[in-house]
N, C-alpha and C positions, 0 to 999 in steps of 0.2 A: 825614779819611777816614771814610766811613760804616761803621758796624759791620754785621756780617751780620744781627744782630737788627733793626736799623733798616731795612735793605733788605727783609728778609722782611716786616716790619710794613707798609711802604709798598706792597709788591706785594699783600699780603693786603687792605689797605684798597681798593686799586683794583679788585681782583677782586670784593670784596663790593659795591662801588658799582655795578659793571657788572651784577651779578646783580640788585640792587634796581632798577636802571634798566630792565632787561629785563622784570622782573616787572611793573613799573609800566606799561610800554608794553603788555604783554599784557592787563593789567586794563583799561586805557583802550580797547583794541581790542574786548574782550569787551563792555564797557559800550556802546560805539557800536553794535555788532552787535545787542545786546539791545534798544536803543532803536529801531533800525530795524525789527526784527521786531515790536516793540510797535506802531509806527505802521502797519505793513502789516496787522497783525491788526485794529486798530481800523478801518481802511479796509474790510477784508473784512467785519467785523461790520456796518458801516453799509450796505454793499451787500446783505448778506443780509437785513437788516431792511427795506430798501427793496423788495427782491424779494418778501418776505413780504407787505408792505403792498399791493403791486401785485396779487399773486395773490389776496389776500383781497378786494380791490376788484372784481376780475374775477368771482370766484365769487359776489359779492353783487350783481352787475349794475351796479356803478358804474364810472365812468371811472378808470383808474389815474392817480396823481399824476405819473407819469413824463413825461407830455406837457407838464407845466408847466416853465417855465424858472426856475431859482433865480437871484435877483439879490441881490448882496451890497452 
């Protein structure tokens, strides 16, 4: 027969584990969201740089590079 102390210890360990697992899941979710925001920000910066280059080209009387097709 298990002693009350052993039962309490087992319950406490399970409770601690569930808290750590929940925190770990939260941290992973935050990291994924942060990575996604970083990717979106990089894409936005690239678009803004391209728009700036195009507007500079137009003001200088050159053709903007946007009419060119990028081949990878």
